[in-house]
N, C-alpha and C positions, 0 to 999 in steps of 0.2 A: 527493482523489477525484479531480482533473481529469487528475494525472499515473496515475492507474491506468486512466482512460478512454483516456491516450495509450497507454499500453504495450498496453491490450486492443486499440486498434485497430491498432497496429502489428503485433501478433501474430495477427491474424486471429479473436481471439476474441469483436470485439463488431463489429456492422455500424452505418453510419451510418443515421439514420432516413429514410425516402423524407418529407421536410418539403419544402412548396413545390412549385412548377411551372415550367415553362415553356409561356405560353401564348399565345395569337395576339392581337397588339395592335390598338389599335384606329384606328392612325394608320398611314398609307404610309411615315412617317419613321421608323418603330418597328414592324415589321411582328410581332416576338415580344417579351415581355416575362417579367423573371423575376419570380415572386411568391412570398413566404414563405409559412408555415403559415395566415395569417390570411388570405390572398389580397392581401396589401397589395405595392404594387411595391416591389421593391428598387431605390432610386432611383440608388445609385452604379453598379449594374450597366447601368440604363436609359442613363445619361449617356453611359457609355463605348459601348455599341451604337449609339448614336445617332450618336456621331462616327466609327464604322466604317463607317456606311451614309453620311455625308457623304462618306468616301473612296471610294465607288461599289464597296463590294464586294457580294457577291452576298446575297440574302436569305436564302438557304440557309446562308451563311456567319454571318449572326446568330442563327440557329438553333443552329447548331453550337457556337459560341461562348458562347450562352446556357446551355447544357447544362453546358458544362464550368464556367462561372462559378458556375452553380447547385450543383454536385459541391462546389465550393469553399465554397459557402456554406453547405450542409448541415454541412460539417465544423466551421466555424468556429461555428456555432451550437449544436453537442455539446460544443465546447470553450470555450464561452463566452468568445471571444475575439471583440471588435469589427473589423471588416475592417481599419480604418486602424492597428490595433493587431498585426496580424501580423506574423511573423517567421519566420524559416530554421528554425524548430522545428515551426511548423505546416505547414509545406510537407515537411518531413521526414514527418509524421505522413499526411500525403495520400498521400504516396508509399508509405510502408510499407504503407497500407490499401489500394491499389489493387493492391499486388503481392499480396494476400493475398485479397482479395475476390472475390466470383463477381459477373461480369457480369451484371447483370439479362436483357441481350438474349440470352444465353447458353442462358437458362431456358426460351425459346420454342420448344421441338424435337418433333418427332413421334417416335411409340414406334419407327420402324426407322431413327431417325436414327445416326449413329455416333458412338463416344464420344468427348468432347472430347479433342483434340489427337492423336488416332489418325491413322494414313496410309493414305490408300486405296491398295489393291494395284494397281489397273488404272493410275491417273494418277499415283501418287506426290506425290500433295499431301495435306497433313495438315489436318485437321478445326481448327476455331477451338477454342483451350481455353477454358476456365471463366472463370478471371479475365480484367483488362486486358491488351490486347496491349501491348509497349511502346512502340510509336508512340503507341498513345491515351495512355500516362502522359506521353511526352514531348509531346505536343498540348496536353494539360492544362495542363504546366508553362509551356508558351510562352503561352497565353493567358492565364494568371494575372500573367505577367510583364509582359505588354501592357497589362493592365488597371491595376496598379500605376505602370508607367510612363507611363501616358497621366494619371493622377490627381497625379504626382509633378510634373509641369510646371505645375500650379496649386496645388502646395504643398499639396496634400492627402495624406492618409495617410503611413505611414512614411518615414523619410527615406530607409532604405537597401531597396529592392527586396527580397524575403522569397525572390524564386527565385534562387538564386547562377546564375553565369554564368562563361562560360570566356573570361577577359581576354585570353590570346594569341590565343583563335580570332578574336574581335573584332577584334582589331589588325589581324591578318593579312589576314582578309578585307576590310577597309575600304581597303586599296591594292592589292587584286589584281586582274590586267586578266582577263575575261571568257575571253582566249584560253590563259591557262596552265591548267594543270590543278590542280584543287582539292587544297591540301594536307592532311594528315592533323593532326588535334589531339586532346589529351586530351579528352574527353566533359567536361562542366561537371558540377559534383557535383550528385546525385540524378539525373541523365539515364540513363536506360537503354539498354544495347547492343540495337542494330538491325542484326542480321545482313545482310549486303549479300547480296541473292539476285536472280539473273539472272531477267528475265521468263519463266514458263512458259508456252510456246504448246501447243497441242492438236497430237499427231502426226497426219500425215495419215489412216493407218489407223482411227485412233479417231475423227477427224474423219468420216469416211464415216460410221462407225456411230451416231454425233450427228446426222447428217443425215438418215438414213436413220429415225430413230424421230421426226421431226416427222409431225403427223397431217395438214396441209393445207398448203395453196400457200401460205399467212399466214407460216405458220412457216417453212416453207423459205425463202421472200422474205427474211425478216429474217436469217435466218442466213447467207443469201449475202451480203447487202448488209454485215452486221458483218464477216465475214472478209476481204472486198473492200476495202471502205472504210474500215476501220478506226474508222469511227465510235463514238463513244461511245453506252452504250446510251439513255441520256435525251435525247441529240442526235438519234438518229436514229427515236424514237417520237415526236418532236415535227413530224415531215417531213409537210408538205401536199402537195395534189395541184400546188400551184403551185410547190413547190420540186424537182419532179423533171424533169429535163432529158432527155427519152426520147432525142433525135437525138444529143445530145452524151454521152450514158452517164453523166449526172452528178446528184448528189443536192443539195441548198442545204440546210445545218443552220447552226442557231446555236451557236457554238463554246463549250465550257465558261467558260473564263477570259476570252476577250476579249469575249463575247458580239457576235460581231459574225458576219454572216450570209456562209458561207464554202461554194466548192463542191468536194464531193470526188468521185473515181470510185470507180464499182463496175463488177462483172464483167456479161457481156451475160446470165448465167444468171439473177443478181438481179433485172434487168428482166425477164427473160420469166416468172420464177415471180409477180413482182408483177402481171405485164398478167393473168397467169391466176387469180389471186387476185380481182384488179379485174371481172373477166369473170363470175366467180361471182358474189360477194359484193356487186357494185353499187360506185358511185362514192361516195365521203364528199360531205356538205354543204360547199359552199365556206365556206374558213376554218378548217376540224377536219381533225385529223391523217387520214393515209390507213389507219393501223393501227387499226381496229376490232376491239370485240369480237363473237363469235360467237354468244355465249349470253345469255341473262338481256336481250336488248335491244342495240342497238347504241350502245356507248358506246367513247371513245378507250381504247385500250390502253394501261394504266399500266405502270411500271417493275415494279411488283411482280406483276402479271398475267403480264409477261413472263417474270420469275423464276419465276413457280409452273411455266408451261409447261418450262423447262428444268429444274427440278426431278421434274416428272415423266419426262422421257427420261434424268434420273440413275439415279432409282429403277429405271429399266427396265434402264440397262446396268450399273448398279454402279459409278457414277464420279460426280464431284463436281466437275465444271467449273462455272465461273461466267459471267456474262456477258462479263465485263473480260476472260476467258481470249481470247474471239475478238478482242479488239482486239491483245493479245499476239500472237495466232496472224497475224493479219496483217501487224504489222509484222515479225514472225520471217521470214514469207515475203519480203517485200519486202526488207528488208537482205540477205536470202542469195540474192537475185538479183544477178547480175553486170550483169544489163543497166540498173539502176538505182543511180543514185549515192545515196550517203547524204544528200545536201544534199536531192535528189528525194524520198525516204521520209520526211525530217524536213516537207517541204512538205506531202505528203498526209497525214501524221498531226497537222499543226498543232503540233509541240513547239516550244516558245519556244525550246530550246537543243538543240543539235547531241548535247550529251553525253548526252543523256535518249535520243536515236536510237542512239546507239552503243552502248548497252546489250544492245540486239539482235543485236548480232554475236558474242555468246559462243557458242562451239559446244554442242550438245546430244548428249547421250548418245545420245538417240534416232534423231540424224541422222547417227551414226557406225557403226549396227548394222553394215551391209555392209561396210565400210573395217575394222571390229573383228574381223569374221568371217574376212577374208582374211588379216588379220595373223595369227590365231592359227593358221590352215592354212599359213602361210609357213612352210617346212624352215628349222630354224637354221641360221645360216651354219657352214659347216666352216672351222676353224683351218688354215691353210696356211704353209707357212715357206720362203724363198727359196732356189732350188738352191745345191747345193753343199755343203750342211751334211749331216754325218756322222748318220744316224739316230739312232745310239746316243747320240752326243751329245747331241741334241734331246730324247731319252729321259731320260738323265740330270740334265739341267738342268728339265725343264719335266714331267715325270713320263711314264707310260705312257697 
């Protein structure tokens, strides 16, 4: 019976029941808790998440790991396998099921949403597919591997980590200098292939269209700040009035990774639109973000509200740009500016490694349009021969 369930899951003929949940914890030391179908806390998961928080990870990381481990626990429950007796066979079932299952997050779509996996004609970006992305599967495997590695240190759980690893990759990376290029290795078993894609920036003419689709100075200011500062969406939305340095043309944000308050520059246009927005809508309450809602009372503008603003512009223009594309656009513009060094761009974008900033040096087809048109119009070079040769001899050798 269990073998039939395994086969059905891997072939996409059966789904995993949505048993259990990730709920808000009652303690600041464990902000999110994984519970089973009866509402009881899954203690091994809580122990692992509590250890992650002691390592100073973000609470949102704890939430993300909780959902990955809940997905793993659901699979073990339907396979009737205790977590401490899981093997590579169960991990293989998980990967097979994720490759065939439909991601419930993709089911929440509007009537005019594009087909999953379809490519937008104007932007060249593909829509998210129905199933789980390869990165999501690999992230789930990483979380499960860390979960079992943690418990193995205390002699709990299986002797061998059920998630297979690439031994050659671990040995090489353990002794690699950060100044050396990253070597290529074969993926570990069950790991999915993730294609290496250059970051996609918004072309200038489409950026002008997107900016013109904004309906108020607040939205224009936000877009200008995004594309000139390169700040992440959530970082910029948390900026308060005391975080704006008007004379220095700087805004102070809490960086996503380090959680350090850092200054990032922005364009004069961004501050001009911000001034217009505050002059019309008024100043926020001290200690509150400057970005406020304009309907239904004054409340802090959330990430989802800003995402909806961009969605309305996309519906109007027939595009599918995201908020993070604005950061890619800022990085691409800075990296392509001869007056800025790559190290300076790294500092502005707050990248931990220069290799990450170097990804934005890739040439884009959109930027090469004029050069390609000149190339196509250029006449083909004519074949010439050195003087002194008889034309009849050249014709006999090379043809007429």
